[in-house]
C-alpha positions as CSV (number, residue, x, y, z in Angstrom):
1,M,-26.1,-13.3,-1.9
2,R,-24.8,-10.7,0.7
3,Q,-23.3,-7.2,-0.6
4,G,-21.0,-4.4,1.3
5,R,-22.1,-1.0,0.2
6,A,-21.9,0.4,-3.2
7,P,-18.7,0.6,-4.5
8,G,-18.0,4.6,-5.0
9,R,-16.1,6.6,-7.9
10,V,-12.8,5.1,-8.7
11,E,-10.0,8.2,-8.6
12,P,-7.5,7.3,-11.4
13,A,-4.2,5.9,-10.6
14,T,-1.0,8.5,-10.8
15,E,2.5,7.6,-11.8
16,L,5.0,7.1,-9.2
17,N,8.5,9.4,-8.5
18,V,10.9,7.5,-9.6
19,V,14.6,8.4,-8.4
20,E,17.5,7.3,-10.1
21,G,21.0,6.4,-9.4
22,G,22.6,4.7,-6.8
23,A,24.6,5.4,-3.8
24,S,24.4,9.2,-5.0
25,A,21.1,9.4,-5.7
26,A,19.1,12.5,-4.1
27,R,15.5,12.7,-3.5
28,R,13.9,14.7,-6.4
29,P,11.7,17.6,-5.2
30,A,8.2,17.2,-5.7
31,S,6.8,18.8,-8.6
32,E,3.7,20.9,-9.2
33,G,0.8,17.5,-8.6
34,E,3.1,15.4,-7.0
35,N,1.7,16.5,-3.2
36,A,-2.1,15.5,-4.5
37,I,-4.0,12.9,-2.7
38,V,-2.8,9.7,-4.4
39,R,-4.1,5.9,-2.8
40,E,-3.3,3.2,-4.1
41,L,-1.9,-0.3,-3.9
42,V,0.9,-1.3,-6.1
43,V,0.6,-5.5,-5.9
44,L,3.9,-6.6,-6.1
45,G,3.7,-10.1,-6.3
46,T,0.7,-12.4,-5.9
47,A,2.2,-16.4,-5.4
48,S,2.2,-18.1,-2.0
49,Q,4.6,-20.1,-0.9
50,A,6.8,-20.6,-4.1
51,P,6.9,-18.2,-6.9
52,T,5.9,-19.0,-10.6
53,R,7.2,-17.5,-13.9
54,Y,4.2,-15.5,-13.9
55,R,3.8,-14.4,-10.2
56,N,6.5,-13.2,-7.7
57,H,6.8,-13.9,-4.1
58,N,4.5,-11.5,-2.4
59,G,5.0,-7.9,-2.1
60,Y,2.0,-5.0,-1.9
61,L,3.1,-1.4,-1.7
62,L,-0.1,1.1,-0.4
63,R,0.3,4.3,-1.4
64,W,-1.3,6.7,1.3
65,D,-1.0,10.6,0.4
66,G,3.0,11.6,1.1
67,D,3.2,8.3,2.7
68,G,3.5,4.5,2.2
69,I,3.5,1.4,3.5
70,L,5.2,-1.9,1.9
71,F,3.7,-4.8,3.4
72,D,5.0,-8.3,3.4
73,P,8.0,-8.5,1.2
74,G,8.7,-11.6,-0.1
75,E,11.8,-13.0,-2.1
76,G,12.3,-10.7,-5.2
77,T,11.2,-7.5,-4.1
78,Q,13.4,-5.4,-4.2
79,R,13.4,-6.2,-8.2
80,Q,9.7,-5.9,-8.5
81,L,10.2,-2.4,-6.8
82,L,12.6,-1.6,-9.4
83,V,10.5,-2.8,-12.4
84,A,6.9,-1.5,-11.0
85,G,9.1,2.0,-11.0
86,V,8.9,2.7,-7.2
87,S,10.9,4.8,-5.5
88,P,13.2,3.5,-2.3
89,W,12.2,6.8,-0.9
90,T,8.2,6.2,-1.5
91,F,7.6,4.1,2.0
92,G,8.7,4.7,5.4
93,R,6.8,1.3,7.3
94,I,7.5,-2.1,6.1
95,C,5.0,-4.1,7.9
96,I,4.8,-8.2,8.0
97,T,1.9,-10.3,8.9
98,H,4.2,-13.3,10.1
99,L,7.9,-15.0,9.5
100,H,6.9,-17.6,6.3
101,G,9.6,-17.2,3.7
102,D,6.8,-15.8,0.9
103,H,6.0,-12.9,3.3
104,C,9.5,-12.2,4.6
105,L,12.6,-13.2,2.7
106,G,12.7,-9.9,0.3
107,L,13.1,-7.8,3.9
108,P,17.7,-8.3,3.3
109,G,17.6,-6.8,-0.2
110,V,14.7,-4.2,0.7
111,L,16.7,-2.6,3.6
112,Q,20.2,-3.3,1.6
113,R,18.9,-1.0,-1.6
114,L,17.6,1.4,0.8
115,S,20.9,1.6,2.8
116,L,22.7,2.0,-1.3
117,D,20.3,4.7,-1.7
118,R,21.2,6.3,1.4
119,V,17.5,7.3,1.7
120,T,17.4,9.9,4.8
121,H,14.3,8.8,6.7
122,P,13.9,6.4,9.3
123,V,12.5,3.4,8.0
124,E,10.1,1.2,10.7
125,V,9.4,-2.7,10.6
126,L,6.6,-4.1,12.4
127,Y,6.5,-7.8,12.9
128,P,4.7,-10.5,15.1
129,S,7.2,-10.4,18.1
130,S,7.6,-14.4,18.6
131,G,9.0,-14.3,15.2
132,Q,12.5,-11.6,16.0
133,V,14.7,-14.4,16.1
134,Y,13.9,-14.4,12.5
135,I,13.8,-10.9,11.9
136,D,17.5,-10.9,13.5
137,R,19.0,-13.1,11.0
138,L,16.8,-11.1,8.2
139,L,18.5,-7.9,9.1
140,H,22.1,-9.1,8.9
141,A,21.5,-11.7,6.1
142,A,24.6,-10.5,4.6
143,V,27.8,-8.1,4.4
144,F,26.8,-4.5,3.4
145,D,27.6,-0.8,4.4
146,E,24.5,0.4,6.7
147,H,23.5,3.5,5.7
148,V,19.7,3.8,6.6
149,D,18.1,4.1,10.5
150,V,16.0,0.8,10.6
151,R,14.2,0.8,13.8
152,Q,12.7,-2.2,15.0
153,R,8.9,-2.6,16.4
154,P,8.1,-6.0,17.6
155,V,4.1,-6.4,18.3
156,A,2.8,-8.7,20.7
157,E,-0.7,-8.2,21.0
158,S,-3.3,-6.6,19.2
159,G,-4.4,-3.5,19.5
160,V,-3.5,0.1,18.3
161,V,0.2,-0.1,16.9
162,D,0.5,3.6,15.9
163,P,-2.4,6.3,16.9
164,G,-1.0,8.3,13.9
165,P,-1.6,11.0,12.4
166,P,-2.1,10.6,9.9
167,F,-3.9,7.4,10.4
168,A,-4.0,4.9,13.1
169,L,-2.5,1.8,12.5
170,V,-4.3,-1.3,14.0
171,A,-2.5,-4.8,14.5
172,K,-4.9,-8.0,15.2
173,R,-4.1,-11.8,15.6
174,L,-5.0,-14.1,12.7
175,D,-5.6,-18.1,13.1
176,H,-2.2,-19.1,11.3
177,V,1.3,-20.6,12.5
178,P,3.8,-18.9,13.3
179,D,2.2,-16.0,14.8
180,T,0.1,-13.7,12.0
181,L,-0.8,-10.3,12.4
182,G,-3.4,-8.6,10.2
183,W,-2.5,-5.1,9.5
184,R,-5.8,-2.2,9.4
185,L,-5.1,1.2,8.8
186,E,-7.9,3.5,9.7
187,E,-8.4,7.4,8.9
188,P,-10.0,9.8,11.3
189,A,-13.1,11.6,10.3
190,G,-12.9,14.9,9.2
191,R,-14.7,17.7,7.8
192,T,-14.6,19.2,4.1
193,M,-15.0,23.4,4.1
194,L,-17.5,24.8,1.8
195,H,-16.2,28.3,0.3
196,D,-19.9,29.0,-0.4
197,R,-20.9,29.3,3.3
198,L,-17.8,30.3,4.6
199,E,-17.5,33.6,2.6
200,A,-21.6,34.0,3.3
201,A,-20.4,34.1,7.0
202,G,-17.1,36.4,6.2
203,V,-14.6,33.9,7.3
204,V,-11.8,34.4,4.9
205,G,-7.8,34.3,5.0
206,P,-6.1,33.2,7.9
207,A,-9.4,33.2,10.0
208,V,-10.4,29.5,8.3
209,G,-7.2,27.8,9.6
210,E,-8.5,29.5,13.4
211,L,-11.8,28.1,12.6
212,Q,-10.8,24.9,11.5
213,R,-8.0,24.8,14.8
214,D,-10.6,26.2,17.3
215,G,-13.6,25.0,16.3
216,V,-15.8,28.5,16.2
217,I,-14.5,32.2,16.1
218,D,-16.3,35.8,16.3
219,V,-17.0,37.6,12.8
220,G,-18.5,41.2,13.3
221,G,-19.9,40.0,16.3
222,R,-21.4,37.3,15.4
223,R,-19.9,33.4,16.5
224,V,-19.5,31.0,13.6
225,R,-19.1,27.4,14.3
226,L,-17.2,25.0,12.3
227,E,-20.1,22.7,11.9
228,E,-22.0,25.8,10.4
229,V,-19.6,25.7,7.2
230,S,-18.6,22.2,6.5
231,V,-19.3,18.8,6.4
232,E,-18.3,15.4,7.9
233,R,-15.7,13.9,5.5
234,P,-15.7,10.2,6.6
235,G,-12.3,8.7,6.8
236,Q,-10.6,6.2,4.4
237,V,-9.8,2.3,6.1
238,F,-7.7,-0.1,4.3
239,A,-7.5,-3.6,5.6
240,F,-4.5,-6.4,5.0
241,V,-5.5,-10.0,5.8
242,M,-3.0,-12.2,4.9
243,D,-2.4,-16.2,5.6
244,T,-5.3,-17.0,8.1
245,G,-8.4,-19.2,8.5
246,L,-11.8,-18.0,8.7
247,C,-11.5,-16.1,12.2
248,D,-13.5,-12.9,13.7
249,A,-10.6,-11.5,13.1
250,A,-10.8,-11.4,9.8
251,F,-14.1,-10.1,9.8
252,E,-13.3,-7.3,12.6
253,L,-9.9,-5.5,10.2
254,A,-12.1,-5.5,7.2
255,E,-15.0,-3.6,8.9
256,G,-16.3,-1.0,6.8
257,A,-13.0,-1.1,4.8
258,D,-12.8,1.1,1.3
259,L,-10.0,-1.3,0.0
260,V,-9.6,-5.2,1.5
261,V,-6.4,-7.3,0.5
262,C,-7.3,-10.7,1.4
263,E,-5.7,-14.1,0.6
264,A,-7.5,-16.5,-1.6
265,T,-5.3,-19.1,-1.6
266,F,-7.9,-22.4,-2.1
267,A,-10.7,-22.6,-4.1
268,S,-13.7,-24.2,-2.4
269,A,-12.7,-27.7,-3.9
270,E,-9.6,-27.3,-1.5
271,A,-11.7,-26.1,1.6
272,D,-10.2,-29.5,3.6
273,L,-6.9,-28.1,2.4
274,A,-7.3,-24.4,3.3
275,R,-8.5,-26.0,6.7
276,R,-5.4,-28.1,7.5
277,Y,-3.0,-25.5,7.0
278,R,-5.2,-22.4,7.9
279,H,-5.5,-20.9,4.6
280,L,-8.9,-19.1,3.3
281,T,-11.0,-20.2,0.3
282,A,-11.7,-17.3,-2.8
283,A,-15.0,-17.5,-1.5
284,Q,-14.7,-17.2,2.3
285,A,-12.4,-13.9,1.2
286,G,-15.3,-12.9,-0.3
287,R,-17.7,-13.4,2.5
288,I,-15.4,-11.6,4.5
289,A,-15.7,-8.6,2.6
290,A,-19.5,-8.7,2.2
291,E,-20.4,-9.4,6.1
292,A,-18.0,-7.0,6.8
293,G,-19.6,-4.2,4.9
294,A,-16.3,-3.5,2.7
295,R,-16.4,-1.7,-0.6
296,R,-13.8,-3.3,-2.5
297,L,-11.9,-7.0,-2.2
298,V,-8.2,-7.7,-3.7
299,I,-7.5,-11.6,-3.6
300,S,-4.1,-12.6,-3.6
301,H,-1.7,-15.2,-2.6
302,F,-2.5,-17.5,-5.5
303,S,-1.3,-21.7,-4.7
304,Q,0.6,-22.8,-7.5
305,R,-2.3,-25.4,-8.4
306,Y,-4.3,-22.6,-10.3
307,P,-2.1,-21.3,-13.0
308,D,-5.0,-18.9,-13.9
309,E,-7.2,-17.3,-11.2
310,T,-10.4,-17.1,-12.8
311,I,-11.7,-20.1,-10.7
312,L,-10.9,-18.0,-7.3
313,L,-12.1,-14.7,-8.9
314,D,-15.7,-16.2,-9.8
315,E,-16.0,-18.1,-6.3
316,A,-15.1,-15.1,-4.6
317,R,-17.7,-12.7,-6.7
318,A,-20.3,-15.1,-5.8
319,E,-20.2,-13.8,-2.3
320,F,-19.0,-10.5,-3.5
321,D,-19.5,-8.0,-6.2
322,D,-16.5,-5.4,-6.7
323,V,-13.6,-8.1,-6.5
324,I,-10.2,-7.9,-8.2
325,A,-8.1,-10.6,-8.8
326,A,-4.5,-9.5,-8.2
327,H,-1.8,-9.8,-10.5
328,D,1.8,-8.5,-10.3
329,F,2.2,-5.0,-10.8
330,L,-1.3,-4.4,-10.8
331,R,-2.4,-0.7,-9.5
332,V,-5.5,-0.8,-7.6
333,P,-6.9,2.8,-6.5
334,V,-8.6,3.1,-3.0
335,P,-12.0,3.9,-3.6
336,S,-13.0,7.9,-3.2
337,R,-14.6,8.6,-0.2
338,L,-18.7,8.2,0.1
339,A,-21.2,11.3,-0.6
340,T,-22.1,12.4,2.9
341,D,-25.2,15.4,3.7
342,P,-24.1,18.2,2.0
343,T,-26.2,20.2,3.8
344,P,-24.4,22.3,7.2
345,E,-26.4,23.1,10.5
346,Q,-27.8,26.8,9.9
347,G,-26.3,29.8,11.4
348,S,-27.4,32.9,12.9
349,W,-26.1,35.0,10.1
350,S,-27.7,32.4,7.8
């Protein structure tokens, strides 16, 4: 069995900041600890095609420090956000893979809720450009007072949609009908400052920021380089692979990802149906994660024919170890960064 990279230490999930109230609600100032790094997936729905008594239509919120992205808001997502305790202020982007109803019917309700709560930041909606006519209908599905700045971002081709910061957002065409995009977030690598090395080099106070900005600084007649007082910190990667047949783009999206969310609509016994409708089996989702060198896999988008997703989980785990079967309101932390070599370059002052 092919394996991905060994899972890292799991960071604990942190409760969301909930803003109560309707049109008069104001954003509550962040209290101590709320600006800490919190990177987690909040699952809002897991059903493909039609909701069930236990599974809502699709819906996934990625919390990324102070940012957030809502993926594929299916029918009922507005209520799922409320039940999950997710504030309308949490996200500024909505990424839609394609315009099948189980991935977008919740968009009108979500945007109308944002308008009701008078969210002041702009909200981008990103989607395949070929689905523009359906986006136009969804944005004007009902009469409401519009108080939110919705910015449409149709995407026509694979590539970098937004270079960032704080992360690059990449789209890739998947193998499905209608046109479907997978999404990938790539955080650039950074550096972790080593306090003992900074102290030994005499770099303190504002000089630390200057060194981080310029890469080199003169201290007491000595030149100190950033590489001598820090170690590389790898950037984290998140991938969202939804509604596709097995294709190169699915592997490319998942390449080296810390967390992959991937559809697992069918069990292997229904592989013919998966091929016919351009979906994945759970085993194929596990294979994608393993061959792409991912660290953690969350499978979702389950067919109604499986009231118990255990068979799908078992098949995915036969290909890849760290697999979680999603369920509504599950929270999955993004695995913490892999450890790096803690030894910086030696300086002339050391």
